[in-house]
MARKOLMAR-751085 format. One record per atom (N, C-alpha, C, O): residue in one letter; atom name; x, y, z. Coordinates in nm, 3 decimals. Atoms other than C-alpha are relative to their C-alpha. Example, Ala and Ser with C-alpha at 12.3 -4.5 7.8 and 13.67 -1.06 7.14 Angstrom:
2
(node A,N,(0.089,-0.119,0.000)),
(node A,CA,(1.230,-0.450,0.780)),
(node A,C,(0.090,0.120,0.000)),
(node A,O,(0.194,0.118,0.066)),
(node S,N,(-0.082,-0.119,-0.006)),
(node S,CA,(1.367,-0.106,0.714)),
(node S,C,(-0.077,0.109,0.073)),
(node S,O,(-0.026,0.220,0.090)),
//
This chain:
84
(node M,N,(0.057,-0.133,0.017)),
(node M,CA,(2.670,-1.852,-1.414)),
(node M,C,(-0.145,-0.008,-0.047)),
(node M,O,(-0.231,0.064,0.005)),
(node N,N,(0.134,0.016,0.052)),
(node N,CA,(2.364,-1.963,-1.610)),
(node N,C,(-0.095,-0.052,0.107)),
(node N,O,(-0.211,-0.010,0.113)),
(node N,N,(0.079,0.057,-0.109)),
(node N,CA,(2.237,-2.161,-1.310)),
(node N,C,(-0.036,0.108,0.101)),
(node N,O,(-0.147,0.109,0.154)),
(node Q,N,(0.027,-0.110,-0.094)),
(node Q,CA,(2.267,-1.852,-1.088)),
(node Q,C,(-0.106,0.094,-0.056)),
(node Q,O,(-0.193,0.140,0.019)),
(node L,N,(0.101,-0.085,0.062)),
(node L,CA,(2.065,-1.645,-1.337)),
(node L,C,(-0.138,-0.064,0.006)),
(node L,O,(-0.237,0.004,0.033)),
(node E,N,(0.127,0.072,-0.009)),
(node E,CA,(1.793,-1.910,-1.346)),
(node E,C,(-0.055,0.005,0.142)),
(node E,O,(-0.175,0.023,0.162)),
(node K,N,(0.042,-0.005,-0.140)),
(node K,CA,(1.784,-1.915,-0.967)),
(node K,C,(-0.054,0.139,0.034)),
(node K,O,(-0.156,0.151,0.101)),
(node I,N,(0.045,-0.138,-0.026)),
(node I,CA,(1.754,-1.534,-0.952)),
(node I,C,(-0.133,0.027,-0.070)),
(node I,O,(-0.223,0.087,-0.011)),
(node E,N,(0.125,-0.018,0.073)),
(node E,CA,(1.483,-1.534,-1.220)),
(node E,C,(-0.115,-0.071,0.070)),
(node E,O,(-0.225,-0.017,0.079)),
(node N,N,(0.102,0.075,-0.072)),
(node N,CA,(1.290,-1.799,-1.029)),
(node N,C,(-0.042,0.073,0.128)),
(node N,O,(-0.161,0.082,0.158)),
(node E,N,(0.030,-0.073,-0.123)),
(node E,CA,(1.315,-1.602,-0.704)),
(node E,C,(-0.077,0.129,-0.030)),
(node E,O,(-0.169,0.165,0.044)),
(node L,N,(0.074,-0.121,0.040)),
(node L,CA,(1.200,-1.283,-0.882)),
(node L,C,(-0.144,-0.034,-0.039)),
(node L,O,(-0.237,0.041,-0.007)),
(node R,N,(0.135,0.041,0.037)),
(node R,CA,(0.902,-1.471,-1.026)),
(node R,C,(-0.084,-0.027,0.125)),
(node R,O,(-0.201,0.011,0.130)),
(node I,N,(0.071,0.028,-0.125)),
(node I,CA,(0.806,-1.592,-0.677)),
(node I,C,(-0.036,0.130,0.071)),
(node I,O,(-0.148,0.145,0.120)),
(node I,N,(0.026,-0.130,-0.064)),
(node I,CA,(0.838,-1.239,-0.536)),
(node I,C,(-0.112,0.073,-0.072)),
(node I,O,(-0.200,0.130,-0.008)),
(node K,N,(0.104,-0.066,0.079)),
(node K,CA,(0.624,-1.102,-0.820)),
(node K,C,(-0.138,-0.061,0.029)),
(node K,O,(-0.236,0.012,0.046)),
(node E,N,(0.127,0.066,-0.030)),
(node E,CA,(0.352,-1.362,-0.754)),
(node E,C,(-0.049,0.037,0.140)),
(node E,O,(-0.169,0.058,0.159)),
(node L,N,(0.039,-0.040,-0.136)),
(node L,CA,(0.355,-1.276,-0.382)),
(node L,C,(-0.052,0.142,0.002)),
(node L,O,(-0.151,0.171,0.069)),
(node L,N,(0.044,-0.140,0.005)),
(node L,CA,(0.324,-0.904,-0.456)),
(node L,C,(-0.136,0.013,-0.065)),
(node L,O,(-0.221,0.090,-0.018)),
(node I,N,(0.131,-0.005,0.067)),
(node I,CA,(0.035,-0.959,-0.695)),
(node I,C,(-0.109,-0.050,0.095)),
(node I,O,(-0.216,0.009,0.102)),
(node G,N,(0.097,0.052,-0.098)),
(node G,CA,(-0.144,-1.170,-0.430)),
(node G,C,(-0.025,0.099,0.110)),
(node G,O,(-0.139,0.116,0.154)),
(node F,N,(0.015,-0.101,-0.106)),
(node F,CA,(-0.080,-0.902,-0.167)),
(node F,C,(-0.084,0.117,-0.049)),
(node F,O,(-0.169,0.166,0.025)),
(node E,N,(0.078,-0.111,0.054)),
(node E,CA,(-0.220,-0.629,-0.394)),
(node E,C,(-0.148,-0.037,-0.008)),
(node E,O,(-0.234,0.044,0.026)),
(node K,N,(0.141,0.043,0.010)),
(node K,CA,(-0.538,-0.829,-0.456)),
(node K,C,(-0.064,-0.005,0.138)),
(node K,O,(-0.179,0.036,0.154)),
(node K,N,(0.052,0.008,-0.136)),
(node K,CA,(-0.581,-0.892,-0.083)),
(node K,C,(-0.023,0.139,0.055)),
(node K,O,(-0.125,0.165,0.119)),
(node T,N,(0.012,-0.138,-0.048)),
(node T,CA,(-0.523,-0.524,-0.003)),
(node T,C,(-0.120,0.068,-0.062)),
(node T,O,(-0.193,0.138,0.007)),
(node E,N,(0.116,-0.060,0.066)),
(node E,CA,(-0.779,-0.414,-0.262)),
(node E,C,(-0.129,-0.049,0.063)),
(node E,O,(-0.221,0.030,0.085)),
(node K,N,(0.121,0.056,-0.060)),
(node K,CA,(-1.037,-0.648,-0.110)),
(node K,C,(-0.021,0.057,0.140)),
(node K,O,(-0.133,0.093,0.177)),
(node D,N,(0.010,-0.050,-0.136)),
(node D,CA,(-0.959,-0.534,0.244)),
(node D,C,(-0.037,0.148,0.004)),
(node D,O,(-0.099,0.192,0.101)),
(node E,N,(0.026,-0.144,-0.002)),
(node E,CA,(-0.985,-0.167,0.149)),
(node E,C,(-0.131,0.039,-0.068)),
(node E,O,(-0.164,0.157,-0.074)),
(node K,N,(0.132,-0.031,0.056)),
(node K,CA,(-1.321,-0.194,-0.026)),
(node K,C,(-0.086,0.049,0.116)),
(node K,O,(-0.098,-0.020,0.218)),
(node P,N,(0.081,-0.051,-0.110)),
(node P,CA,(-1.549,0.025,0.187)),
(node P,C,(-0.114,-0.096,0.036)),
(node P,O,(-0.175,-0.157,-0.052)),
(node L,N,(0.108,0.086,-0.050)),
(node L,CA,(-1.797,-0.167,0.401)),
(node L,C,(-0.127,0.081,0.016)),
(node L,O,(-0.122,0.197,0.057)),
(node T,N,(0.128,-0.064,-0.027)),
(node T,CA,(-2.165,-0.081,0.411)),
(node T,C,(-0.029,-0.011,0.150)),
(node T,O,(0.044,-0.079,0.223)),
(node I,N,(0.036,0.007,-0.142)),
(node I,CA,(-2.334,-0.035,0.747)),
(node I,C,(-0.033,-0.143,0.040)),
(node I,O,(0.001,-0.187,0.150)),
(node Q,N,(0.034,0.139,-0.030)),
(node Q,CA,(-2.467,-0.392,0.727)),
(node Q,C,(0.127,-0.086,0.009)),
(node Q,O,(0.139,-0.171,0.097)),
(node E,N,(-0.124,0.076,-0.002)),
(node E,CA,(-2.121,-0.531,0.645)),
(node E,C,(0.083,0.033,0.125)),
(node E,O,(0.144,-0.056,0.185)),
(node A,N,(-0.073,-0.041,-0.121)),
(node A,CA,(-1.964,-0.330,0.929)),
(node A,C,(-0.063,-0.065,0.123)),
(node A,O,(0.008,-0.109,0.214)),
(node A,N,(0.069,0.063,-0.112)),
(node A,CA,(-2.228,-0.465,1.168)),
(node A,C,(0.037,-0.148,0.009)),
(node A,O,(0.063,-0.200,0.118)),
(node E,N,(-0.038,0.141,0.001)),
(node E,CA,(-2.151,-0.822,1.062)),
(node E,C,(0.146,-0.016,0.040)),
(node E,O,(0.181,-0.107,0.117)),
(node F,N,(-0.144,0.007,-0.029)),
(node F,CA,(-1.775,-0.758,1.080)),
(node F,C,(0.027,0.016,0.149)),
(node F,O,(0.111,-0.055,0.204)),
(node L,N,(-0.020,-0.026,-0.143)),
(node L,CA,(-1.799,-0.623,1.437)),
(node L,C,(-0.092,-0.083,0.089)),
(node L,O,(-0.081,-0.077,0.211)),
(node D,N,(0.098,0.081,-0.073)),
(node D,CA,(-2.079,-0.863,1.537)),
(node D,C,(-0.086,0.089,0.091)),
(node D,O,(-0.109,0.058,0.208)),
(node L,N,(0.089,-0.094,-0.069)),
(node L,CA,(-2.301,-0.570,1.639)),
(node L,C,(-0.123,0.023,-0.087)),
(node L,O,(-0.122,-0.009,-0.206)),
(node S,N,(0.120,-0.032,0.078)),
(node S,CA,(-2.648,-0.461,1.533)),
(node S,C,(0.023,0.127,-0.081)),
(node S,O,(0.111,0.208,-0.049)),
(node V,N,(-0.010,-0.120,0.083)),
(node V,CA,(-2.693,-0.198,1.264)),
(node V,C,(-0.029,0.124,0.083)),
(node V,O,(0.038,0.226,0.066)),
(node S,N,(0.032,-0.117,-0.082)),
(node S,CA,(-2.852,0.037,1.518)),
(node S,C,(0.116,0.036,0.093)),
(node S,O,(0.140,0.154,0.119)),
(node T,N,(-0.117,-0.027,-0.084)),
(node T,CA,(-2.548,0.001,1.746)),
(node T,C,(0.110,0.066,-0.081)),
(node T,O,(0.178,0.157,-0.033)),
(node I,N,(-0.101,-0.062,0.088)),
(node I,CA,(-2.319,0.084,1.454)),
(node I,C,(-0.036,0.146,-0.024)),
(node I,O,(0.050,0.233,-0.014)),
(node Y,N,(0.044,-0.139,0.020)),
(node Y,CA,(-2.527,0.397,1.379)),
(node Y,C,(0.026,0.083,0.126)),
(node Y,O,(0.076,0.195,0.118)),
(node S,N,(-0.019,-0.073,-0.125)),
(node S,CA,(-2.515,0.498,1.746)),
(node S,C,(0.147,0.031,0.025)),
(node S,O,(0.182,0.144,0.059)),
(node K,N,(-0.142,-0.020,-0.024)),
(node K,CA,(-2.141,0.449,1.780)),
(node K,C,(0.061,0.098,-0.100)),
(node K,O,(0.147,0.179,-0.064)),
(node A,N,(-0.051,-0.094,0.102)),
(node A,CA,(-2.074,0.635,1.454)),
(node A,C,(-0.046,0.142,0.031)),
(node A,O,(0.033,0.236,0.019)),
(node S,N,(0.051,-0.136,-0.029)),
(node S,CA,(-2.296,0.929,1.554)),
(node S,C,(0.065,0.060,0.124)),
(node S,O,(0.075,0.183,0.135)),
(node R,N,(-0.070,-0.049,-0.119)),
(node R,CA,(-2.117,0.954,1.891)),
(node R,C,(0.149,0.019,-0.024)),
(node R,O,(0.222,0.064,0.064)),
(node G,N,(-0.141,-0.016,0.033)),
(node G,CA,(-1.782,0.955,1.713)),
(node G,C,(0.088,-0.114,0.048)),
(node G,O,(0.211,-0.103,0.047)),
(node E,N,(-0.077,0.114,-0.049)),
(node E,CA,(-1.677,0.619,1.853)),
(node E,C,(0.056,-0.085,-0.114)),
(node E,O,(0.160,-0.149,-0.100)),
(node L,N,(-0.044,0.077,0.116)),
(node L,CA,(-1.648,0.456,1.511)),
(node L,C,(0.032,0.095,-0.115)),
(node L,O,(-0.048,0.184,-0.146)),
(node P,N,(-0.032,-0.084,0.117)),
(node P,CA,(-1.469,0.617,1.216)),
(node P,C,(-0.085,-0.044,-0.119)),
(node P,O,(-0.106,-0.163,-0.141)),
(node F,N,(0.081,0.032,0.117)),
(node F,CA,(-1.684,0.637,0.904)),
(node F,C,(0.025,0.100,-0.111)),
(node F,O,(0.085,0.206,-0.090)),
(node I,N,(-0.010,-0.085,0.118)),
(node I,CA,(-1.695,0.786,0.557)),
(node I,C,(-0.142,0.024,-0.048)),
(node I,O,(-0.219,-0.070,-0.066)),
(node K,N,(0.134,-0.030,0.049)),
(node K,CA,(-2.005,0.966,0.439)),
(node K,C,(0.011,0.046,-0.144)),
(node K,O,(0.086,0.138,-0.176)),
(node S,N,(0.004,-0.034,0.142)),
(node S,CA,(-2.073,0.980,0.067)),
(node S,C,(-0.146,0.021,-0.037)),
(node S,O,(-0.226,-0.073,-0.041)),
(node E,N,(0.138,-0.039,0.026)),
(node E,CA,(-2.389,1.165,-0.023)),
(node E,C,(-0.085,-0.042,0.121)),
(node E,O,(-0.063,0.008,0.231)),
(node K,N,(0.086,0.040,-0.112)),
(node K,CA,(-2.655,0.994,0.191)),
(node K,C,(0.039,-0.136,0.057)),
(node K,O,(-0.031,-0.189,0.143)),
(node R,N,(-0.042,0.133,-0.045)),
(node R,CA,(-2.464,0.671,0.248)),
(node R,C,(0.119,0.009,0.095)),
(node R,O,(0.200,0.101,0.087)),
(node V,N,(-0.108,0.007,-0.097)),
(node V,CA,(-2.228,0.576,0.529)),
(node V,C,(0.080,-0.127,-0.028)),
(node V,O,(0.023,-0.235,-0.044)),
(node Y,N,(-0.090,0.113,0.024)),
(node Y,CA,(-1.927,0.351,0.472)),
(node Y,C,(0.105,-0.007,0.110)),
(node Y,O,(0.130,0.091,0.181)),
(node F,N,(-0.101,0.021,-0.102)),
(node F,CA,(-1.660,0.206,0.696)),
(node F,C,(0.122,-0.066,-0.064)),
(node F,O,(0.110,-0.144,-0.158)),
(node S,N,(-0.125,0.062,0.045)),
(node S,CA,(-1.296,0.110,0.641)),
(node S,C,(0.028,-0.121,0.088)),
(node S,O,(0.029,-0.110,0.211)),
(node R,N,(-0.031,0.122,-0.075)),
(node R,CA,(-1.213,-0.246,0.741)),
(node R,C,(0.126,0.022,0.086)),
(node R,O,(0.133,-0.023,0.201)),
(node T,N,(-0.124,-0.027,-0.073)),
(node T,CA,(-0.864,-0.129,0.843)),
(node T,C,(-0.026,0.084,0.124)),
(node T,O,(0.026,0.055,0.232)),
(node E,N,(0.030,-0.086,-0.115)),
(node E,CA,(-1.002,0.146,1.068)),
(node E,C,(-0.084,-0.072,0.104)),
(node E,O,(-0.069,-0.048,0.224)),
(node L,N,(0.077,0.078,-0.096)),
(node L,CA,(-1.251,-0.094,1.224)),
(node L,C,(0.089,-0.097,0.076)),
(node L,O,(0.069,-0.120,0.195)),
(node L,N,(-0.096,0.088,-0.069)),
(node L,CA,(-0.967,-0.336,1.300)),
(node L,C,(0.080,0.079,0.103)),
(node L,O,(0.106,0.029,0.212)),
(node E,N,(-0.071,-0.086,-0.095)),
(node E,CA,(-0.777,-0.049,1.464)),
(node E,C,(-0.089,0.032,0.120)),
(node E,O,(-0.042,0.036,0.233)),
(node Y,N,(0.096,-0.024,-0.107)),
(node Y,CA,(-1.090,0.029,1.666)),
(node Y,C,(-0.003,-0.118,0.097)),
(node Y,O,(-0.001,-0.101,0.219)),
(node I,N,(0.002,0.122,-0.082)),
(node I,CA,(-1.100,-0.331,1.789)),
(node I,C,(0.130,-0.012,0.080)),
(node I,O,(0.128,-0.038,0.200)),
(node K,N,(-0.131,0.015,-0.065)),
(node K,CA,(-0.727,-0.338,1.865)),
(node K,C,(0.022,0.103,0.110)),
(node K,O,(0.096,0.078,0.204)),
(node S,N,(-0.020,-0.105,-0.101)),
(node S,CA,(-0.750,-0.015,2.064)),
(node S,C,(-0.070,-0.033,0.132)),
(node S,O,(-0.051,0.037,0.231)),
(node G,N,(0.061,0.045,-0.124)),
(node G,CA,(-0.960,-0.200,2.320)),
(node G,C,(-0.139,0.055,0.026)),
(node G,O,(-0.189,0.044,0.138)),
(node H,N,(0.136,-0.046,-0.021)),
(node H,CA,(-1.299,-0.041,2.267)),
(node H,C,(-0.091,-0.120,0.023)),
(node H,O,(-0.076,-0.225,-0.040)),
(node K,N,(0.093,0.108,-0.033)),
(node K,CA,(-1.574,-0.251,2.413)),
(node K,C,(-0.126,0.016,-0.084)),
(node K,O,(-0.161,0.125,-0.127)),
(node K,N,(0.125,0.000,0.077)),
(node K,CA,(-1.890,-0.347,2.231)),
(node K,C,(-0.109,0.072,0.075)),
(node K,O,(-0.221,0.081,0.026)),
//
């Protein structure tokens, strides 16, 4: 019985460590990208990013006078088959 409890506790500890790692990765992935970071991420020029965003081709977030992009939404843009 004691051995089973130790095994369960060990498995719970492993699951907890995995969840903590996943949360940290998710936080990093969801940090908004600047226009320069989005350009590097998509391997496009900053002017192309501005053009695509203004035409509604790229999803963006506007905060005051700054424009940000979601890494997740940019990945969805890529997966949807949009061409550069």
